[in-house]
PASEBA-1860 file (N, C-alpha, C; in nm, 3 decimals):
! residues 285
1> MEWVERLN> -0.281/5.587/-0.851/-0.139/5.602/-0.789/-0.082/5.730/-0.846 ~ -0.121/5.793/-0.956/-0.056/5.906/-1.002/-0.078/6.027/-0.916 ~ -0.193/6.024/-0.846/-0.212/6.132/-0.733/-0.106/6.114/-0.630 ~ -0.068/6.003/-0.571/0.026/5.975/-0.476/0.168/6.008/-0.526 ~ 0.186/5.974/-0.651/0.316/6.010/-0.705/0.344/6.165/-0.718 ~ 0.247/6.231/-0.747/0.252/6.373/-0.751/0.276/6.441/-0.621 ~ 0.220/6.373/-0.520/0.250/6.429/-0.380/0.397/6.391/-0.329 ~ 0.439/6.274/-0.382/0.582/6.239/-0.339/0.680/6.329/-0.428
9> ESMRYIEE> 0.641/6.360/-0.551/0.719/6.452/-0.630/0.725/6.589/-0.562 ~ 0.625/6.638/-0.501/0.631/6.759/-0.418/0.709/6.753/-0.296 ~ 0.718/6.643/-0.232/0.810/6.609/-0.124/0.959/6.612/-0.165 ~ 0.984/6.569/-0.290/1.129/6.567/-0.341/1.167/6.715/-0.372 ~ 1.056/6.797/-0.418/1.088/6.935/-0.449/1.129/7.003/-0.312 ~ 1.060/6.982/-0.201/1.093/7.037/-0.070/1.219/7.004/-0.037 ~ 1.267/6.879/-0.051/1.402/6.824/-0.016/1.511/6.904/-0.083 ~ 1.480/6.930/-0.205/1.572/6.987/-0.290/1.588/7.135/-0.254
17> HLTDEIDH> 1.499/7.203/-0.189/1.498/7.340/-0.177/1.491/7.382/-0.029 ~ 1.537/7.301/0.053/1.535/7.331/0.199/1.622/7.438/0.240 ~ 1.725/7.457/0.154/1.816/7.577/0.170/1.784/7.706/0.086 ~ 1.667/7.680/0.011/1.628/7.785/-0.072/1.489/7.838/-0.019 ~ 1.436/7.929/-0.108/1.299/7.968/-0.089/1.204/7.868/-0.144 ~ 1.115/7.810/-0.066/1.026/7.707/-0.102/0.902/7.775/-0.161 ~ 0.869/7.742/-0.288/0.757/7.815/-0.364/0.622/7.735/-0.338 ~ 0.547/7.775/-0.260/0.407/7.710/-0.237/0.343/7.683/-0.354
25> EQLGRIAC> 0.330/7.795/-0.449/0.252/7.775/-0.576/0.314/7.670/-0.660 ~ 0.452/7.651/-0.666/0.517/7.549/-0.737/0.475/7.408/-0.670 ~ 0.454/7.403/-0.544/0.417/7.273/-0.497/0.282/7.239/-0.542 ~ 0.193/7.343/-0.551/0.062/7.325/-0.604/0.063/7.275/-0.749 ~ 0.148/7.344/-0.826/0.165/7.299/-0.971/0.202/7.151/-0.981 ~ 0.295/7.112/-0.896/0.347/6.972/-0.906/0.232/6.881/-0.882 ~ 0.151/6.911/-0.761/0.029/6.828/-0.734/-0.093/6.851/-0.804 ~ -0.089/6.947/-0.913/-0.201/6.983/-1.002/-0.317/7.042/-0.917
33> CSAYHFQR> -0.287/7.136/-0.832/-0.380/7.204/-0.763/-0.338/7.340/-0.718 ~ -0.424/7.428/-0.654/-0.357/7.551/-0.604/-0.288/7.529/-0.481 ~ -0.209/7.644/-0.451/-0.122/7.643/-0.332/-0.206/7.626/-0.202 ~ -0.324/7.676/-0.205/-0.417/7.669/-0.096/-0.472/7.510/-0.081 ~ -0.512/7.458/-0.189/-0.554/7.329/-0.179/-0.440/7.230/-0.152 ~ -0.318/7.265/-0.189/-0.208/7.170/-0.163/-0.188/7.174/-0.012 ~ -0.197/7.287/0.047/-0.161/7.306/0.196/-0.275/7.237/0.279 ~ -0.402/7.257/0.238/-0.510/7.189/0.318/-0.488/7.028/0.307
41> MFTYMAGV> -0.457/6.981/0.176/-0.448/6.848/0.157/-0.338/6.787/0.231 ~ -0.221/6.869/0.238/-0.091/6.818/0.309/-0.140/6.809/0.462 ~ -0.192/6.900/0.513/-0.228/6.905/0.656/-0.316/6.794/0.692 ~ -0.420/6.754/0.608/-0.503/6.649/0.654/-0.430/6.510/0.636 ~ -0.341/6.509/0.529/-0.281/6.377/0.517/-0.168/6.349/0.607 ~ -0.085/6.456/0.645/0.030/6.437/0.723/0.018/6.464/0.856 ~ -0.088/6.535/0.909/-0.124/6.557/1.049/-0.037/6.671/1.105 ~ 0.030/6.742/1.024/0.088/6.867/1.064/0.081/6.970/0.941
49> TLAEYIRR> 0.092/7.101/0.982/0.086/7.193/0.861/0.213/7.176/0.784 ~ 0.200/7.234/0.653/0.320/7.230/0.558/0.431/7.317/0.629 ~ 0.404/7.430/0.684/0.500/7.518/0.746/0.581/7.440/0.857 ~ 0.496/7.365/0.941/0.558/7.283/1.056/0.651/7.183/0.994 ~ 0.606/7.115/0.894/0.691/7.003/0.846/0.812/7.053/0.776 ~ 0.816/7.161/0.710/0.936/7.226/0.649/1.024/7.262/0.770 ~ 0.962/7.327/0.869/1.042/7.374/0.994/1.120/7.247/1.043 ~ 1.045/7.137/1.068/1.101/7.020/1.121/1.214/6.963/1.039
57> RKMSLAAV> 1.185/6.975/0.906/1.298/6.915/0.817/1.428/7.003/0.824 ~ 1.394/7.138/0.822/1.524/7.231/0.829/1.593/7.207/0.958 ~ 1.527/7.191/1.070/1.584/7.188/1.197/1.658/7.053/1.214 ~ 1.610/6.943/1.157/1.674/6.826/1.156/1.798/6.827/1.094 ~ 1.800/6.893/0.959/1.925/6.905/0.894/2.027/6.991/0.971 ~ 1.970/7.104/1.032/2.054/7.195/1.095/2.127/7.125/1.224 ~ 2.070/7.030/1.295/2.106/6.956/1.392/2.242/6.876/1.336 ~ 2.212/6.807/1.226/2.321/6.733/1.180/2.442/6.824/1.139
65> DLLGGDEK> 2.413/6.942/1.080/2.516/7.014/1.047/2.607/7.069/1.182 ~ 2.536/7.094/1.293/2.595/7.145/1.407/2.666/7.028/1.471 ~ 2.633/6.916/1.462/2.694/6.788/1.518/2.819/6.754/1.447 ~ 2.818/6.758/1.306/2.914/6.720/1.219/3.020/6.801/1.170 ~ 3.011/6.931/1.207/3.120/7.030/1.148/3.157/7.136/1.235 ~ 3.225/7.228/1.181/3.281/7.338/1.258/3.213/7.473/1.213 ~ 3.111/7.460/1.138/3.035/7.584/1.092/2.979/7.667/1.220 ~ 2.986/7.793/1.206/2.930/7.875/1.304/2.777/7.853/1.309
73> IITIAEKY> 2.718/7.889/1.419/2.560/7.868/1.430/2.503/7.976/1.329 ~ 2.553/8.103/1.330/2.495/8.197/1.240/2.501/8.162/1.085 ~ 2.602/8.084/1.045/2.625/8.037/0.913/2.519/7.930/0.885 ~ 2.489/7.842/0.976/2.402/7.726/0.952/2.250/7.804/0.954 ~ 2.237/7.893/1.033/2.104/7.969/1.041/2.061/8.028/0.911 ~ 2.165/8.098/0.848/2.147/8.158/0.721/2.143/8.061/0.620 ~ 2.202/7.939/0.626/2.193/7.836/0.523/2.041/7.796/0.514 ~ 1.981/7.778/0.628/1.828/7.740/0.628/1.731/7.856/0.630
81> GYHSPTAF> 1.777/7.970/0.586/1.679/8.081/0.561/1.655/8.157/0.690 ~ 1.715/8.145/0.800/1.706/8.233/0.914/1.803/8.352/0.918 ~ 1.775/8.467/0.886/1.870/8.583/0.899/1.876/8.653/1.024 ~ 1.792/8.611/1.122/1.800/8.651/1.252/1.843/8.532/1.342 ~ 1.951/8.542/1.424/2.008/8.440/1.521/1.889/8.404/1.623 ~ 1.805/8.501/1.651/1.701/8.485/1.744/1.597/8.390/1.700 ~ 1.564/8.413/1.565/1.447/8.339/1.506/1.496/8.200/1.485 ~ 1.627/8.175/1.448/1.694/8.045/1.438/1.685/7.969/1.583
89> NRAFQGIH> 1.724/8.041/1.680/1.733/7.980/1.808/1.597/7.947/1.864 ~ 1.492/8.027/1.834/1.357/7.994/1.863/1.308/7.866/1.790 ~ 1.334/7.862/1.666/1.283/7.753/1.584/1.351/7.624/1.627 ~ 1.498/7.640/1.651/1.567/7.525/1.691/1.510/7.461/1.823 ~ 1.493/7.554/1.918/1.450/7.507/2.052/1.305/7.445/2.056 ~ 1.234/7.513/1.958/1.094/7.458/1.946/1.080/7.309/1.887 ~ 1.187/7.276/1.817/1.182/7.137/1.755/1.269/7.044/1.849 ~ 1.387/7.084/1.890/1.479/7.008/1.970/1.471/7.014/2.124
97> GIAPSAVK> 1.422/7.117/2.160/1.405/7.153/2.313/1.537/7.200/2.372 ~ 1.625/7.235/2.294/1.759/7.291/2.341/1.806/7.388/2.257 ~ 1.902/7.474/2.297/1.959/7.580/2.215/2.059/7.520/2.120 ~ 2.081/7.586/1.995/2.184/7.540/1.906/2.330/7.525/1.985 ~ 2.348/7.614/2.057/2.488/7.616/2.116/2.511/7.487/2.216 ~ 2.399/7.419/2.260/2.413/7.313/2.340/2.425/7.178/2.272 ~ 2.415/7.176/2.147/2.420/7.051/2.069/2.531/6.958/2.093 ~ 2.649/7.022/2.103/2.779/6.943/2.105/2.810/6.904/2.242
105> NEGVAVKS> 2.726/6.937/2.350/2.748/6.894/2.480/2.740/6.753/2.494 ~ 2.823/6.675/2.554/2.811/6.528/2.569/2.672/6.494/2.637 ~ 2.621/6.389/2.569/2.492/6.325/2.610/2.369/6.406/2.572 ~ 2.376/6.505/2.505/2.268/6.587/2.449/2.195/6.514/2.342 ~ 2.054/6.512/2.348/1.983/6.427/2.236/1.919/6.533/2.148 ~ 1.917/6.510/2.025/1.836/6.603/1.939/1.737/6.502/1.851 ~ 1.644/6.563/1.791/1.542/6.488/1.717/1.568/6.480/1.565 ~ 1.517/6.379/1.508/1.531/6.371/1.368/1.394/6.336/1.310
113> YPPLTFTI> 1.351/6.428/1.206/1.221/6.407/1.138/1.261/6.374/0.982 ~ 1.240/6.258/0.948/1.282/6.214/0.817/1.189/6.260/0.712 ~ 1.221/6.269/0.574/1.127/6.308/0.474/1.009/6.218/0.473 ~ 0.892/6.294/0.438/0.772/6.218/0.434/0.760/6.143/0.295 ~ 0.691/6.031/0.304/0.648/5.960/0.176/0.515/5.914/0.188 ~ 0.431/5.942/0.091/0.302/5.921/0.096/0.263/5.780/0.028 ~ 0.167/5.712/0.076/0.099/5.582/0.025/-0.039/5.595/0.039 ~ -0.106/5.501/-0.040/-0.254/5.495/-0.015/-0.282/5.387/0.074
121> AVKGVEEM> -0.360/5.414/0.186/-0.406/5.314/0.278/-0.545/5.295/0.253 ~ -0.590/5.158/0.260/-0.740/5.131/0.244/-0.805/5.165/0.377 ~ -0.900/5.262/0.362/-1.001/5.298/0.465/-1.133/5.288/0.430 ~ -1.214/5.383/0.458/-1.352/5.390/0.406/-1.452/5.288/0.468 ~ -1.426/5.258/0.599/-1.518/5.169/0.668/-1.660/5.233/0.682 ~ -1.659/5.367/0.702/-1.792/5.456/0.709/-1.826/5.501/0.577 ~ -1.960/5.497/0.543/-1.999/5.546/0.421/-1.979/5.694/0.416 ~ -1.980/5.748/0.298/-1.984/5.900/0.276/-2.081/5.927/0.162
129> NYRIETKD> -2.168/6.026/0.198/-2.273/6.062/0.105/-2.236/6.185/0.028 ~ -2.237/6.164/-0.102/-2.202/6.287/-0.187/-2.268/6.278/-0.318 ~ -2.255/6.398/-0.394/-2.333/6.407/-0.514/-2.234/6.501/-0.598 ~ -2.231/6.485/-0.725/-2.154/6.561/-0.808/-2.254/6.659/-0.896 ~ -2.229/6.800/-0.888/-2.313/6.887/-0.944/-2.225/7.003/-1.029 ~ -2.282/7.033/-1.147/-2.209/7.140/-1.219/-2.293/7.260/-1.194 ~ -2.247/7.369/-1.159/-2.328/7.489/-1.146/-2.261/7.617/-1.201 ~ -2.358/7.709/-1.245/-2.307/7.837/-1.300/-2.247/7.918/-1.193
137> SFRIVGVS> -2.183/8.028/-1.224/-2.141/8.120/-1.117/-2.252/8.189/-1.035 ~ -2.225/8.214/-0.928/-2.333/8.280/-0.841/-2.265/8.385/-0.747 ~ -2.351/8.484/-0.707/-2.300/8.594/-0.643/-2.322/8.581/-0.482 ~ -2.224/8.602/-0.404/-2.243/8.598/-0.252/-2.208/8.740/-0.185 ~ -2.271/8.773/-0.085/-2.251/8.894/-0.017/-2.233/8.869/0.137 ~ -2.148/8.927/0.193/-2.118/8.908/0.326/-2.008/8.991/0.384 ~ -1.935/8.922/0.478/-1.810/8.991/0.549/-1.693/8.899/0.515 ~ -1.577/8.962/0.512/-1.458/8.881/0.480/-1.332/8.929/0.556
145> APLEKELE> -1.237/8.836/0.551/-1.108/8.867/0.608/-1.001/8.821/0.520 ~ -0.888/8.890/0.506/-0.781/8.852/0.413/-0.706/8.730/0.487 ~ -0.662/8.645/0.402/-0.584/8.522/0.451/-0.443/8.528/0.414 ~ -0.359/8.490/0.500/-0.217/8.467/0.470/-0.181/8.347/0.375 ~ -0.101/8.363/0.280/-0.078/8.231/0.189/0.000/8.129/0.259 ~ 0.034/8.139/0.387/0.086/8.029/0.464/-0.025/8.001/0.564 ~ -0.099/7.889/0.544/-0.221/7.862/0.616/-0.207/7.859/0.764 ~ -0.090/7.812/0.822/-0.068/7.821/0.957/-0.100/7.946/1.029
153> KNFMTVPN> -0.068/8.055/0.948/-0.087/8.192/1.008/-0.235/8.239/1.018 ~ -0.328/8.159/0.972/-0.460/8.197/0.966/-0.562/8.126/1.077 ~ -0.488/8.044/1.162/-0.561/7.956/1.256/-0.669/8.036/1.336 ~ -0.637/8.169/1.367/-0.731/8.237/1.456/-0.824/8.342/1.369 ~ -0.781/8.361/1.248/-0.854/8.455/1.164/-1.000/8.419/1.126 ~ -1.032/8.282/1.090/-1.160/8.247/1.057/-1.243/8.244/1.179 ~ -1.205/8.171/1.300/-1.288/8.164/1.415/-1.316/8.308/1.466 ~ -1.220/8.400/1.458/-1.246/8.535/1.501/-1.356/8.601/1.419
161> LWQEAAAN> -1.349/8.585/1.286/-1.453/8.646/1.200/-1.590/8.593/1.235 ~ -1.604/8.469/1.258/-1.743/8.406/1.295/-1.767/8.465/1.428 ~ -1.686/8.462/1.528/-1.739/8.522/1.649/-1.778/8.667/1.647 ~ -1.710/8.746/1.561/-1.748/8.881/1.541/-1.878/8.901/1.479 ~ -1.897/8.801/1.367/-2.031/8.815/1.292/-2.136/8.781/1.384 ~ -2.120/8.682/1.471/-2.233/8.629/1.571/-2.254/8.750/1.669 ~ -2.148/8.818/1.726/-2.157/8.906/1.823/-2.235/9.047/1.772 ~ -2.209/9.091/1.665/-2.251/9.212/1.595/-2.374/9.212/1.516
169> GTIPRLAG> -2.443/9.091/1.515/-2.572/9.088/1.447/-2.561/9.064/1.290 ~ -2.446/9.038/1.244/-2.415/9.022/1.107/-2.485/8.887/1.054 ~ -2.463/8.788/1.131/-2.525/8.643/1.084/-2.684/8.661/1.063 ~ -2.765/8.704/1.150/-2.910/8.708/1.117/-2.936/8.813/1.013 ~ -2.860/8.913/1.002/-2.878/9.011/0.892/-2.858/8.942/0.757 ~ -2.742/8.859/0.752/-2.720/8.792/0.620/-2.833/8.681/0.600 ~ -2.871/8.613/0.699/-2.976/8.516/0.680/-3.107/8.579/0.617 ~ -3.130/8.704/0.653/-3.252/8.779/0.603/-3.233/8.820/0.455
177> MMDAPPKG> -3.100/8.819/0.410/-3.086/8.853/0.270/-3.079/8.741/0.175 ~ -3.066/8.622/0.224/-3.069/8.497/0.136/-3.190/8.478/0.054 ~ -3.159/8.480/-0.077/-3.279/8.449/-0.156/-3.237/8.380/-0.299 ~ -3.123/8.303/-0.285/-3.089/8.231/-0.409/-3.006/8.109/-0.357 ~ -2.996/8.008/-0.438/-2.926/7.882/-0.401/-2.765/7.923/-0.406 ~ -2.687/7.847/-0.331/-2.722/7.751/-0.225/-2.778/7.820/-0.106 ~ -2.898/7.759/-0.062/-2.962/7.820/0.058/-2.900/7.776/0.192 ~ -2.828/7.870/0.252/-2.760/7.827/0.378/-2.660/7.951/0.403
185> LLGVSACN> -2.607/7.949/0.518/-2.496/8.043/0.564/-2.368/7.982/0.501 ~ -2.288/8.063/0.432/-2.183/8.001/0.352/-2.046/8.047/0.420 ~ -1.952/7.959/0.438/-1.823/7.988/0.464/-1.721/7.951/0.351 ~ -1.673/8.048/0.276/-1.614/8.047/0.142/-1.473/8.086/0.155 ~ -1.374/7.985/0.127/-1.230/8.009/0.109/-1.198/8.045/-0.028 ~ -1.193/8.159/-0.067/-1.168/8.207/-0.192/-1.003/8.237/-0.214 ~ -0.939/8.116/-0.248/-0.793/8.123/-0.235/-0.728/8.066/-0.369 ~ -0.735/8.142/-0.487/-0.669/8.090/-0.589/-0.528/8.169/-0.606
193> DEEQWKYF> -0.455/8.113/-0.698/-0.307/8.168/-0.706/-0.293/8.304/-0.766 ~ -0.404/8.366/-0.811/-0.402/8.498/-0.891/-0.432/8.616/-0.802 ~ -0.507/8.592/-0.689/-0.569/8.711/-0.619/-0.535/8.698/-0.464 ~ -0.554/8.800/-0.395/-0.542/8.800/-0.247/-0.641/8.688/-0.196 ~ -0.597/8.620/-0.111/-0.675/8.508/-0.050/-0.771/8.572/0.052 ~ -0.897/8.522/0.052/-0.990/8.580/0.154/-1.085/8.466/0.188 ~ -1.144/8.484/0.320/-1.248/8.403/0.369/-1.363/8.482/0.393 ~ -1.489/8.431/0.344/-1.608/8.498/0.341/-1.711/8.432/0.434
201> IAVSTSKE> -1.778/8.497/0.521/-1.905/8.459/0.573/-2.019/8.519/0.507 ~ -2.087/8.444/0.424/-2.183/8.518/0.324/-2.299/8.436/0.300 ~ -2.394/8.486/0.218/-2.509/8.410/0.165/-2.513/8.446/0.008 ~ -2.584/8.366/-0.052/-2.612/8.379/-0.197/-2.737/8.465/-0.215 ~ -2.717/8.583/-0.277/-2.836/8.673/-0.278/-2.827/8.767/-0.414 ~ -2.944/8.820/-0.432/-2.961/8.912/-0.537/-2.985/9.044/-0.485 ~ -2.985/9.076/-0.352/-3.016/9.193/-0.289/-2.884/9.297/-0.293 ~ -2.907/9.425/-0.268/-2.815/9.526/-0.264/-2.720/9.488/-0.138
209> RGELDEYI> -2.590/9.499/-0.163/-2.493/9.457/-0.061/-2.466/9.565/0.030 ~ -2.483/9.699/0.006/-2.478/9.797/0.101/-2.324/9.819/0.121 ~ -2.275/9.810/0.254/-2.141/9.815/0.286/-2.069/9.679/0.292 ~ -2.147/9.570/0.267/-2.103/9.431/0.279/-2.012/9.408/0.156 ~ -1.934/9.298/0.170/-1.832/9.266/0.059/-1.913/9.174/-0.040 ~ -1.864/9.160/-0.162/-1.935/9.095/-0.269/-1.838/9.003/-0.339 ~ -1.856/8.879/-0.374/-1.767/8.795/-0.447/-1.850/8.707/-0.547 ~ -1.789/8.683/-0.658/-1.849/8.593/-0.762/-1.796/8.459/-0.752
217> VPAATWAI> -1.870/8.357/-0.705/-1.814/8.229/-0.703/-1.821/8.175/-0.844 ~ -1.707/8.135/-0.914/-1.704/8.092/-1.038/-1.789/7.976/-1.077 ~ -1.828/7.947/-1.202/-1.889/7.827/-1.240/-1.790/7.714/-1.227 ~ -1.846/7.602/-1.176/-1.747/7.493/-1.144/-1.829/7.363/-1.129 ~ -1.760/7.246/-1.127/-1.822/7.127/-1.089/-1.785/7.093/-0.936 ~ -1.879/7.057/-0.864/-1.856/7.037/-0.728/-1.889/6.897/-0.672 ~ -1.796/6.849/-0.599/-1.837/6.723/-0.518/-1.891/6.774/-0.390 ~ -2.027/6.734/-0.348/-2.093/6.795/-0.245/-2.134/6.685/-0.139
225> FSGSGTNQ> -2.065/6.693/-0.024/-2.078/6.599/0.082/-2.170/6.644/0.193 ~ -2.258/6.571/0.248/-2.357/6.623/0.351/-2.316/6.558/0.486 ~ -2.335/6.633/0.587/-2.308/6.585/0.728/-2.385/6.660/0.834 ~ -2.354/6.621/0.951/-2.419/6.689/1.068/-2.333/6.661/1.180 ~ -2.367/6.757/1.289/-2.287/6.747/1.398/-2.229/6.887/1.451 ~ -2.118/6.888/1.500/-2.063/7.003/1.555/-1.962/7.065/1.456 ~ -1.885/7.174/1.485/-1.781/7.226/1.400/-1.660/7.123/1.384 ~ -1.640/7.056/1.492/-1.535/6.941/1.490/-1.578/6.843/1.393
233> SIQELEQR> -1.704/6.807/1.373/-1.751/6.713/1.286/-1.720/6.749/1.131 ~ -1.745/6.872/1.098/-1.729/6.925/0.973/-1.579/6.916/0.929 ~ -1.487/6.939/1.016/-1.338/6.929/1.000/-1.305/6.772/0.970 ~ -1.375/6.679/1.050/-1.346/6.548/1.036/-1.390/6.492/0.906 ~ -1.510/6.560/0.851/-1.566/6.518/0.714/-1.457/6.563/0.604 ~ -1.409/6.694/0.625/-1.313/6.745/0.527/-1.184/6.661/0.517 ~ -1.141/6.609/0.626/-1.026/6.530/0.639/-1.051/6.397/0.565 ~ -1.176/6.338/0.591/-1.205/6.208/0.524/-1.222/6.228/0.364
241> IVTEWLPT> -1.258/6.348/0.332/-1.289/6.370/0.179/-1.148/6.372/0.112 ~ -1.050/6.441/0.191/-0.913/6.434/0.122/-0.843/6.313/0.136 ~ -0.854/6.235/0.246/-0.760/6.115/0.269/-0.828/5.992/0.216 ~ -0.964/5.997/0.214/-1.033/5.874/0.162/-1.090/5.878/0.029 ~ -1.165/5.985/0.013/-1.245/6.000/-0.124/-1.162/6.043/-0.239 ~ -1.088/6.154/-0.226/-1.026/6.219/-0.327/-0.914/6.117/-0.396 ~ -0.830/6.037/-0.324/-0.728/5.961/-0.398/-0.781/5.855/-0.492 ~ -0.903/5.808/-0.473/-0.955/5.706/-0.559/-1.068/5.749/-0.643
249> SGYEYANA> -1.111/5.871/-0.635/-1.239/5.924/-0.686/-1.241/5.936/-0.842 ~ -1.115/5.951/-0.901/-1.123/5.991/-1.037/-1.123/6.134/-1.068 ~ -1.130/6.218/-0.955/-1.134/6.357/-0.963/-1.011/6.415/-0.898 ~ -0.990/6.540/-0.925/-0.877/6.612/-0.855/-0.927/6.757/-0.832 ~ -0.857/6.836/-0.748/-0.898/6.974/-0.722/-0.908/7.052/-0.846 ~ -0.999/7.141/-0.857/-1.028/7.241/-0.961/-0.982/7.380/-0.891 ~ -0.968/7.485/-0.977/-0.937/7.614/-0.929/-1.055/7.700/-0.885 ~ -1.123/7.660/-0.782/-1.228/7.740/-0.740/-1.239/7.731/-0.581
257> PDIEVYLN> -1.319/7.806/-0.530/-1.311/7.806/-0.369/-1.370/7.678/-0.304 ~ -1.322/7.654/-0.173/-1.401/7.547/-0.108/-1.518/7.618/-0.024 ~ -1.640/7.545/-0.013/-1.747/7.613/0.042/-1.803/7.520/0.146 ~ -1.824/7.570/0.260/-1.908/7.510/0.371/-2.046/7.581/0.369 ~ -2.150/7.484/0.350/-2.290/7.545/0.360/-2.359/7.503/0.480 ~ -2.382/7.594/0.567/-2.455/7.570/0.692/-2.605/7.571/0.671 ~ -2.674/7.457/0.665/-2.818/7.456/0.653/-2.898/7.485/0.779 ~ -2.826/7.459/0.888/-2.887/7.474/1.019/-2.781/7.535/1.109
265> PDPQNAQY> -2.802/7.655/1.154/-2.691/7.730/1.223/-2.655/7.691/1.356 ~ -2.731/7.591/1.422/-2.696/7.554/1.558/-2.554/7.493/1.551 ~ -2.466/7.552/1.631/-2.307/7.504/1.623/-2.297/7.363/1.669 ~ -2.398/7.324/1.774/-2.384/7.197/1.838/-2.464/7.086/1.765 ~ -2.540/7.123/1.669/-2.615/7.025/1.596/-2.646/7.069/1.455 ~ -2.536/7.108/1.383/-2.555/7.173/1.258/-2.581/7.066/1.146 ~ -2.647/7.107/1.048/-2.672/7.033/0.927/-2.596/7.119/0.829 ~ -2.507/7.039/0.740/-2.414/7.113/0.670/-2.371/7.035/0.548
273> EVWIPVTK> -2.315/7.104/0.448/-2.265/7.048/0.323/-2.122/7.099/0.309 ~ -2.025/7.017/0.265/-1.898/7.063/0.216/-1.887/7.040/0.072 ~ -1.858/7.169/-0.003/-1.848/7.163/-0.154/-1.698/7.170/-0.183 ~ -1.657/7.069/-0.263/-1.519/7.076/-0.314/-1.518/7.083/-0.452 ~ -1.440/7.189/-0.506/-1.432/7.206/-0.660/-1.337/7.097/-0.714 ~ -1.413/7.027/-0.823/-1.329/6.918/-0.875/-1.333/6.925/-1.031 ~ -1.247/6.850/-1.091/-1.238/6.823/-1.233/-1.198/6.670/-1.248 ~ -1.251/6.604/-1.347/-1.203/6.485/-1.385/-1.050/6.474/-1.412
281> KGEKR> -0.991/6.385/-1.366/-0.843/6.365/-1.392/-0.806/6.353/-1.544 ~ -0.716/6.441/-1.584/-0.679/6.447/-1.730/-0.762/6.552/-1.798 ~ -0.860/6.614/-1.743/-0.931/6.725/-1.816/-0.867/6.856/-1.777 ~ -0.874/6.960/-1.862/-0.818/7.081/-1.839/-0.897/7.151/-1.729 ~ -0.809/7.224/-1.635/-0.875/7.281/-1.518/-0.913/7.423/-1.539
END
């Protein structure tokens, strides 16, 4: 239950700062994980991105302000962090379907998105195969792309990197360099709170990297889940890990990358593993 309590404490932090700058790293600290892992966890549990949830809450309160007072639209826009009237109008219409100036027209409806509260639901009808392994650091070599610290802005970055790597011959080249465990093509989200966030398509290797990028995956304990199917299947597995396994596992996120290991590169019938960095609850991370 402590895990859920921390999530709900993070929701209270958001409510208290809807008219301020919301610090994603502080949200992670409240939930005892990185800002990256917090956003991933939130999206899987809430069904919307953190940025979209915050936008919905701000626009819900902005509608109340417009209905209940004589404040100018530009004043309300600035109250919720929109210094451009155009940006505020776009956000408001995106949520409510009408312009802020139309709110007071008789018969106009607006939407309300109440604050989220998390609870544990009993699921787990289907089995999940996993193992816990502690591994030393290892070197990966490949191609990378920088990631924004608001995950919503990265939706096209990772697929585009994979498409480019497949089109220009990088993937078979990397496969030929693979000579160390974990044996497979790796998708590595290196997103801690101290460095520029990056996503790597890489392999574990001892060979010279040439013009390719290099990264050292830190020593960590991993919860490793196996699966098969399409790219959609791996996303479903990751969602089940966060919503079904993690809350009652006795573990929590550690400060290390998430890793997808593709054992069979066929995108329609992939054999893969999902590596989640973990630490036992109560241990130093």
